C-alpha positions as CSV (number, residue, x, y, z in Angstrom):
1,M,87.4,121.4,91.3
2,N,84.1,119.7,92.8
3,T,83.3,120.6,96.3
4,I,82.2,118.2,98.8
5,T,80.3,119.0,102.5
6,M,82.0,118.5,105.6
7,Q,79.7,115.2,106.2
8,T,81.2,113.8,103.0
9,F,84.8,114.4,104.2
10,E,83.9,113.0,107.9
11,S,82.8,109.8,106.0
12,V,86.4,109.0,105.0
13,E,88.6,107.2,107.5
14,L,91.8,108.6,106.7
15,R,94.1,106.9,109.5
16,A,97.7,106.6,110.1
17,G,99.8,103.3,109.8
18,T,103.2,102.0,110.3
19,I,104.5,100.1,107.4
20,R,105.4,96.6,109.0
21,R,106.0,94.3,105.7
22,V,107.0,94.7,102.1
23,E,107.4,92.4,99.2
24,P,107.5,93.1,95.7
25,F,104.4,92.7,93.1
26,P,105.7,91.3,89.9
27,E,102.5,90.0,88.7
28,A,100.8,93.6,89.0
29,R,100.2,95.3,85.4
30,K,102.1,98.9,86.7
31,P,105.4,98.3,88.9
32,A,104.1,98.3,92.5
33,Y,104.8,96.7,96.1
34,K,102.4,94.5,98.2
35,I,102.4,96.4,101.7
36,W,101.2,95.5,105.0
37,V,100.6,98.4,107.2
38,D,99.5,98.3,110.4
39,L,96.4,100.6,111.6
40,G,96.6,99.8,115.6
41,D,94.5,97.8,117.6
42,E,91.2,98.9,116.3
43,L,91.9,97.9,112.8
44,G,95.0,95.9,112.9
45,V,97.4,95.0,110.2
46,K,95.7,95.7,106.6
47,K,97.3,94.8,103.0
48,S,97.9,97.4,100.2
49,S,99.4,97.4,96.8
50,A,100.9,100.7,96.1
51,Q,102.5,101.9,93.0
52,V,105.7,103.7,94.6
53,T,108.3,101.9,93.1
54,D,109.9,105.0,91.7
55,L,111.1,106.7,94.5
56,Y,111.2,104.1,97.8
57,D,113.1,100.8,98.5
58,P,111.3,98.0,100.3
59,E,113.6,98.3,103.1
60,E,113.4,102.0,103.5
61,L,109.6,101.6,103.8
62,I,109.8,99.5,106.6
63,G,108.7,101.4,109.9
64,T,107.4,104.7,107.9
65,Q,104.2,105.8,108.8
66,V,101.7,106.6,106.0
67,V,98.3,108.0,105.6
68,C,95.8,105.7,104.5
69,V,92.4,105.5,103.8
70,A,91.0,102.5,105.7
71,N,86.9,102.4,104.6
72,F,87.3,101.5,101.2
73,P,86.2,98.0,100.4
74,P,88.5,95.5,99.5
75,R,89.7,95.3,95.8
76,Q,91.4,92.4,94.2
77,I,94.4,93.6,92.7
78,G,95.5,90.5,90.4
79,T,96.7,88.0,92.8
80,F,96.5,90.3,95.7
81,M,93.6,91.6,97.9
82,S,94.2,95.5,98.9
83,E,92.1,96.1,102.1
84,V,93.4,99.8,102.4
85,L,94.8,102.8,100.2
86,I,98.2,104.4,101.0
87,T,97.6,108.1,99.8
88,G,100.4,109.8,98.3
89,F,100.9,112.7,95.9
90,Y,101.9,112.7,92.3
91,R,105.2,114.5,90.8
92,D,105.3,116.4,87.3
93,D,107.3,113.1,86.7
94,G,104.3,110.6,87.7
95,A,106.2,109.5,90.8
96,V,104.2,108.8,93.8
97,V,105.5,110.7,97.2
98,L,103.6,109.1,100.2
99,A,101.8,111.6,102.3
100,Q,102.8,111.0,106.0
101,P,102.6,112.4,109.0
102,D,105.4,114.8,110.1
103,R,105.8,113.6,113.6
104,D,104.9,110.2,115.1
105,V,101.2,109.3,115.8
106,P,99.8,106.3,117.0
107,D,98.8,103.8,114.6
108,G,95.1,104.3,113.8
109,A,94.9,107.8,114.1
110,R,92.3,109.5,112.5
111,L,93.2,112.6,110.5
112,A,91.5,115.6,112.2
């Protein structure tokens, strides 16, 4: 495992956001959704492509709070521009479990 400094960690903008919209992304190489995440007044609503189709249906994701990396540069994924990275954990079977706050926090709240 590589170690990092506190300064490096603090440069990563890990923010909470609420999923507001989800659409299928059939053009993606791997099964994925197009997701719109509300990151609060400062950052607004940002788009992301997330490979979470194994464990989550689009309807159940609406209103879910997730943890996002908000300061990656935008990335073109097929026909879609992804603006944030929604974080999660890989299970042994390859499915992704979303990283989520265990209590409601304001959209845009930074990870402490």
